[in-house]
Structure formats: C-alpha cells, structure tokens
C-alpha positions in Angstrom: 65.3 -94.8 -31.3 65.5 -92.2 -28.3 65.5 -93.2 -25.2 64.4 -91.5 -21.7 60.8 -90.2 -21.0 58.4 -89.1 -23.9 57.0 -85.7 -23.5 54.4 -85.8 -20.4 52.0 -83.1 -21.6 48.6 -82.2 -19.7 46.8 -84.8 -21.9 48.9 -87.4 -21.0 49.2 -86.9 -17.6 47.9 -89.6 -15.1 45.9 -87.5 -12.6 43.9 -90.2 -10.6 45.8 -93.1 -9.4 48.8 -91.4 -10.9 51.1 -94.3 -9.8 50.0 -96.4 -12.7 51.3 -93.8 -15.2 54.5 -94.6 -17.0 56.3 -92.6 -19.4 59.5 -94.1 -20.1 59.8 -95.3 -23.9 61.6 -98.3 -22.5 58.6 -99.9 -20.7 55.8 -98.2 -23.2 57.8 -99.5 -26.6 57.5 -103.1 -25.1 53.9 -102.9 -24.4 53.5 -101.1 -28.0 55.1 -104.4 -29.3 53.1 -106.9 -27.5 50.0 -106.3 -29.8 48.9 -105.7 -33.5 45.4 -104.0 -32.6 45.1 -100.5 -31.9 42.1 -98.3 -31.7 42.3 -94.8 -33.7 40.8 -91.5 -32.6 40.0 -88.4 -35.1 37.6 -86.1 -36.3 35.8 -86.0 -39.7 33.9 -82.8 -40.0 34.3 -81.8 -36.5 32.7 -85.5 -35.4 34.7 -87.9 -33.1 35.4 -91.3 -34.9 37.4 -94.2 -33.3 38.2 -97.4 -35.4 40.0 -100.2 -34.8 43.2 -101.1 -37.2 46.3 -102.8 -37.4 49.8 -101.5 -36.3 53.5 -101.7 -36.0 56.1 -99.7 -33.8 59.1 -99.3 -35.8 61.8 -97.0 -33.8 60.0 -93.9 -32.4 56.9 -94.3 -34.6 53.8 -96.0 -35.3 52.9 -96.9 -38.7 49.4 -97.4 -40.1 48.1 -98.8 -43.4 44.9 -98.8 -45.8 43.8 -98.5 -49.1 44.4 -95.4 -50.9 41.2 -94.1 -50.3 40.7 -94.6 -46.9 38.9 -92.0 -45.0 40.4 -92.3 -41.7 44.1 -92.2 -43.3 43.1 -89.2 -45.2 41.4 -87.3 -42.2 44.8 -87.9 -40.5 47.1 -86.6 -42.7 45.3 -83.4 -42.7 47.1 -81.9 -40.0 45.4 -83.3 -36.9 46.7 -84.9 -33.9 45.8 -88.8 -33.9 44.9 -90.5 -30.5 46.0 -94.3 -30.8 45.2 -96.2 -27.8 46.4 -100.0 -27.4 45.0 -102.1 -24.7 45.9 -105.6 -23.4 43.3 -107.3 -21.0 44.9 -109.5 -18.4 42.1 -110.2 -15.6 39.0 -109.7 -14.1 39.2 -108.2 -10.7 36.1 -109.3 -8.5 36.0 -107.5 -5.0 33.8 -107.6 -2.0 31.7 -104.7 -3.6 30.4 -103.5 -7.1 32.5 -100.1 -6.7 36.1 -102.2 -6.3 35.1 -104.4 -9.2 38.2 -103.8 -11.8 40.5 -105.2 -14.9 43.9 -106.2 -14.6 45.5 -104.5 -18.1 48.4 -103.0 -19.7 47.4 -100.1 -22.0 49.2 -97.2 -23.8 47.9 -94.0 -25.5 49.9 -92.0 -28.2 49.4 -88.6 -29.4 51.1 -87.6 -33.0 50.4 -86.1 -36.3 50.5 -88.5 -39.1 52.9 -88.2 -42.4 52.5 -90.5 -45.4 55.6 -93.1 -45.7 57.0 -93.8 -49.2 60.3 -95.0 -48.6 60.5 -98.5 -48.2 57.0 -99.2 -48.2 57.3 -102.8 -49.2 59.7 -103.4 -46.4 57.5 -102.0 -44.0 54.5 -103.7 -45.3 56.5 -107.0 -45.3 57.2 -106.1 -41.3 53.4 -105.5 -40.7 52.9 -109.1 -42.0 55.8 -110.6 -39.7 54.7 -108.6 -36.8 51.2 -110.6 -36.6 52.6 -113.7 -38.2 55.9 -114.3 -37.4 57.8 -115.8 -40.6 54.3 -115.2 -42.7 56.1 -112.6 -45.4 58.7 -114.8 -47.0 56.4 -117.3 -47.8 53.7 -115.2 -49.5 53.6 -113.6 -52.9 55.4 -110.0 -53.2 53.2 -106.9 -53.7 52.9 -105.7 -57.0 53.6 -102.5 -57.9 49.8 -101.8 -58.5 49.1 -102.9 -55.0 51.8 -101.0 -53.4 50.4 -98.0 -55.3 46.8 -98.5 -53.9 48.2 -99.1 -50.1 48.6 -95.6 -48.2 51.3 -95.8 -45.3 51.4 -93.6 -42.6 53.8 -92.6 -39.9 52.7 -91.2 -36.6 55.7 -90.3 -34.7 55.7 -90.9 -30.7 56.1 -87.9 -29.1 53.4 -88.0 -26.6 52.6 -91.2 -25.0 51.8 -92.9 -21.3 51.3 -96.5 -20.5 48.8 -97.5 -17.7 49.0 -100.6 -15.7 46.7 -102.3 -13.2 47.9 -105.7 -11.7 47.0 -107.3 -8.5 44.4 -108.5 -6.2 41.2 -106.6 -5.4 41.3 -103.5 -3.2 38.4 -103.3 -0.6 37.5 -101.2 2.2 38.8 -102.9 5.6 35.4 -103.5 7.1 34.7 -105.1 3.9 37.0 -108.5 4.3 35.1 -109.9 6.6 31.9 -110.2 5.0 32.1 -113.8 3.9 32.1 -112.7 -0.2 34.4 -114.3 -2.3 37.0 -112.5 -4.1 39.5 -112.8 -6.6 41.0 -112.4 -10.1 40.1 -114.2 -13.2 43.1 -114.4 -15.3 42.7 -114.2 -19.3 44.6 -115.2 -22.2 44.3 -114.8 -25.7 45.7 -117.4 -27.5 45.3 -119.1 -30.8 42.2 -122.0 -31.1 42.3 -123.5 -34.5 42.8 -123.1 -37.9 40.5 -123.1 -41.1 41.8 -124.1 -44.3 40.9 -122.0 -47.4 38.9 -124.6 -49.2 40.8 -123.9 -52.4 43.9 -125.2 -51.1 45.6 -128.4 -52.6 44.5 -131.3 -50.4 47.8 -132.8 -50.0 49.5 -129.4 -48.7 50.5 -129.5 -45.2 50.5 -126.6 -42.5 53.9 -124.5 -42.7 56.0 -124.6 -40.1 55.4 -121.1 -39.3 51.7 -121.8 -38.7 52.2 -124.6 -36.7 54.7 -122.5 -34.5 52.3 -120.2 -34.3 49.4 -122.2 -33.3 52.0 -123.7 -30.4 51.7 -120.4 -28.4 50.1 -120.5 -25.1 49.4 -116.8 -25.3 49.6 -114.2 -27.8 50.2 -111.0 -25.7 52.5 -112.4 -22.9 
C-alpha cells in the first residue's frame, strides 16, 4: 500500500473552504473503509450517469462488481475516468439563518480508470461479503464456477482522491448570536434495527453469532 499524499490534481483540489480538504492516504483510506456504499459517476453516449453500488477498498484500489452484462461496468472498462464518491452523514447543523445551515459529514471522492480484475476473484468477492457483514463469507455456500463467470469484477486504482470533512457547531454572523434563535447540531447515526427472517428458514434455526454481533452495533460507520 502506498503512503503519503495522492496526486492533487485540479479536479480534486478543494478551493472553497480549502482547510476541509485532505489528501493523505493514511486519512483517506480509513474513511473509505468505514462504508460499503458508493456512488459512481460515468458517461454513456455522452450522457452523465450516477449509480449507487457496493465497493471494497483493498490496498491502493477500489473494487466494484456486477453482472457480466452490467452496463455501468462495461462503460467504465471503455477507458473513461470513473468518479467514485463516498459520503457519511454525521449531523444536521442548525444555525440562526438558513444561509448558515450545514451538514456535518465525512466524504471521499476518487478518480481512476477501471480494469478487469480476474486474479483471486473468488477471494475478493468473499472479502466484499465480509466487508458488509463480518464473518458471513465462511457461513455460506461457495460460489460456483458459473456464478464466478457471470460476475464482472473491476479494479479502480486510487490515483487522484480527496477527503472532505465538516465537523463542529454552527457558524453564524457575530451580530446573529443575540437574536434568541435556537441553534445546535442534531447528531445522526445509522445502526442495525431489526431482522426479518427468511420465510423458508427452518423454524428451529437460531441466528448465527456473526448476525448477533452485527445487530449489537450501535453505529455502522463510526
């Protein structure tokens, strides 16, 4: 894994509120590892598209997967530069004016060109599952050769990237602090809520330990 800063090109350089921009891999990678859902920007016939999909970071690359006929995956393999964005929302910042309302968040944007990843496909797909639900891959049936052949796995190297983070209280004009208007931050969390059991599950089958551990989490993205 590379260390230090990624390439700080003009398209990742934060201009407004530049102090929020982070270009160090040692700070960017932990943010990427906290989530498993990204939005991918790409083009088809000159038209912009953005789609949500699962991802995993391994080393200095992001991996995406989909069906062999997946339109987005094939578009990315045509040589265009993908734009991959990950956002964690931490709080609603309520200020004394609408202009100064904001959101506390952690985000990463990555640019890179995708290539097919055929080596260790089964192993990487298992890592996908464990990235979302730790301990799950060892509990399920292994993928068949037909399933692996029907799955397209691509690798997007993290060459250009930036993290942007907003934390803290509302920032109002000094003259607005005495207006008698309530202000503050509503902190937000995403957490496991409930389990819906498959109706075809054997009635005496208990939840596995890895599911119990997952449901015990207070927050998925801390």
